[in-house]
Steps between C-alpha positions, in 0.01 A plus 500: 500500500207542744455868392443380144216263596183661402154351497520517121811282516303249708215497252742440214621199683147376523461548126811292412399219268148631450395597141368859452134558557240602252246707683443868574511693825134481586490115444817439699350699795198296484717185521680651802179548702375159400839341605482672840151357554612152380805497723324608810152346463579177319848405631610676820162509692416130455844410634436732806878601554584582863813685412697637202624815345426728203671774309327744257527818301389772431190443718386222724369221283342282769145577608374195684482586870576134614828514300603850606453396868732203477767591230785750560531751222722761350381752234708735284271804457553848333622775721206722382266302722669645803406849381129431480448579868712810506333794682531722201239394238486141603336280230334237744256556787680455837285186575615332172869595556480346851348184355779459240782570743351302790476198262854539388640543843300243694686224664240240421363467141710792379797547282834698487505804272813532286602779260447447130785622282472666167679203340234262640236617260138437597422156362313288758693221670398249774700219659339269755691236700321261736597149598282342230475776234782706343397718207598819329268725279586801293406688183767539232553591141496783244170659379292246311738229615393495867447176702439366856794331648447206744795306630507238765817301421758474778789641295329819407349561844840437660659765276228746576547461875875549468445817296239630744730433792773702333268782423369508859845486653602811299187684608470394861694213642236454773243418234734252339563319834124502555434342164764222562353429840147476351618259239679292772188490711311337202714189530529261209325616184287257303506598143178403321573372147136499423444870573520625149248231392261633762569872446444544127177302459351685804613827348329411169182405680497822689560711196219326306262583789598862550268775382658760262686746720753770485811426683789714624758657264862521619649801675687721268876499490651807649670754264762768545380812311567864601430594863170676448373238277640233721305630802178479303584148386571410872161629591334291221703200601387539865143515382546180300662325796209623719245365257661158481529494880137593543400242241688233683342611829158486345561168316640326799170465700285470184720208363468330840123537496476365142716200595263421793205536265645268244562247769138519622358480154651157456276362761168338389306551824446882481154645474434682165463837668842460667657406157346811339629726776845353469503563133389860545783555752745345257384734223531806725860402587585451124347835413701687761822331392426600143433866606838528673679336202341745263616795718859374509508446127383861452786620719747313275361674189530832679863444580598382143275492201509153346664442170278466197303185565384256229123541502306206364158427340262494793130406495379768743136402466570128582716611798226713647245225455731254673578719795132620541381216732784548741451875504128451563573281800743764628263786475202303635688480826468877518138504379596645159361378169719462191367523145700408191416619147731391211434576137522179292777410248748749642862491368798418718703778654873537567589448866669263739235253604697359796534846656174643374281250699606613851504865383127468392433357845668807647276731291187319629626531860587873444160588356297289749689569821282799603162360386250435783282186512235524232733672255583351159794497260460474121773392256456572133736408215435673172692573173628851480670569161841329508455418873278310734344702769463336850280707730445427863220713660366494860142574595347571837119486533473781747536842331647670805762219539578516126569875531723457812688224328583716204719726711855368450659537846775245450835622637815412316770336708783559253505392135374142559237493776186686573279483809119533514404651825135399454575130505852502641611298186856514376522471119706590197503870405353598167849582369634151594185342354564676172867395495410140550234498227735679260751224547222255395398700192208673658414864532304605809261788523325581826239770562302587802169310518600322173688204639795356300548470131790310351580480130699209358652506142355232270748242384553448130340187368714184516615376153 
């Protein structure tokens, strides 16, 4: 019986009695991150738990240091993470590997690493048990029927703990004994019947206040093709796992910083200059979270091209005008000016507006990343036959700097990433950028000293 208990089985128990969801993958991932923020910032931290335990997969879900220091954790993680520090072609710098493994093995504020089975899948799962809060979170559902699961009822959580005890007992009886002891040390558990009434409204408030942002996509399920092809797939899978691990490692401190900023901004006694600085820091954190999300999504497209997506009528001119003020603020922090020139009365194009918005932000970041202070960026949108032409050009006042910048010295780091040695910036490769735009109906052309040009097909007029 214990050998048949997978994390997928546990998630199915969580989903019992819950109707199917109605959102796509990107939206449900956005729900997941907001749920983690809500649980930690709005529920657990105000209660200041002195002890407790948590179990997660496929990566650590907790990021708040005060919780990590006090709660005992277990994490089911992919085996590929162990190979990231191998002497032959390691994918992580030694310092980063030491950081990851020291955190997972530390006696205080750490967690126990457990092997993730193939039958476990890669859906995120988190279970937290403290004397005053007992809650389980997971993502579940078929494509286009995804939903966030949140359960805090005693019957469900009791079943989950029994299943996890059986699972641990089959893997390592010592871990099972440790979990039972940790539960016993908590003493009587006080179930909070009002928890759901607190959680969902706080989650809705957080979502309403979140800036548009790309979130993580799930790790791909493993397949069993021929040996040669299987080795290539394993390498790609390891890259995806690395990217998700890196994204988690980057997002952990950034999310903590943003939480502290939001707490400070609620105060009414801060000087205006302090408020402005805090807002700038918050914007920088969001920008970096978006960059890593974009990179991960590009890796997913590299692994497996998406099925034909339903592109919709999209007012590209209105979208650019809406995003222009935020981009101006972003570039002003680097001393770069942004100019926008949109022809009037343009027709709509065929694209995916939800995914196009962060992609356009990625193009702005890509084109402006190497510009020095005093440079400028111009965006023009013009009709071009049966398409609209979006052109992004960079300009540098100094002629010598302009010539030097025209030398494309970016080094490709595989099919997804490129590295600019002049700025030390990591960004999407040109091939990955082309793939992402193609999935959004766009056709990218890029020439040296000519910036970026993207053509979008004009949508037929609505009847």
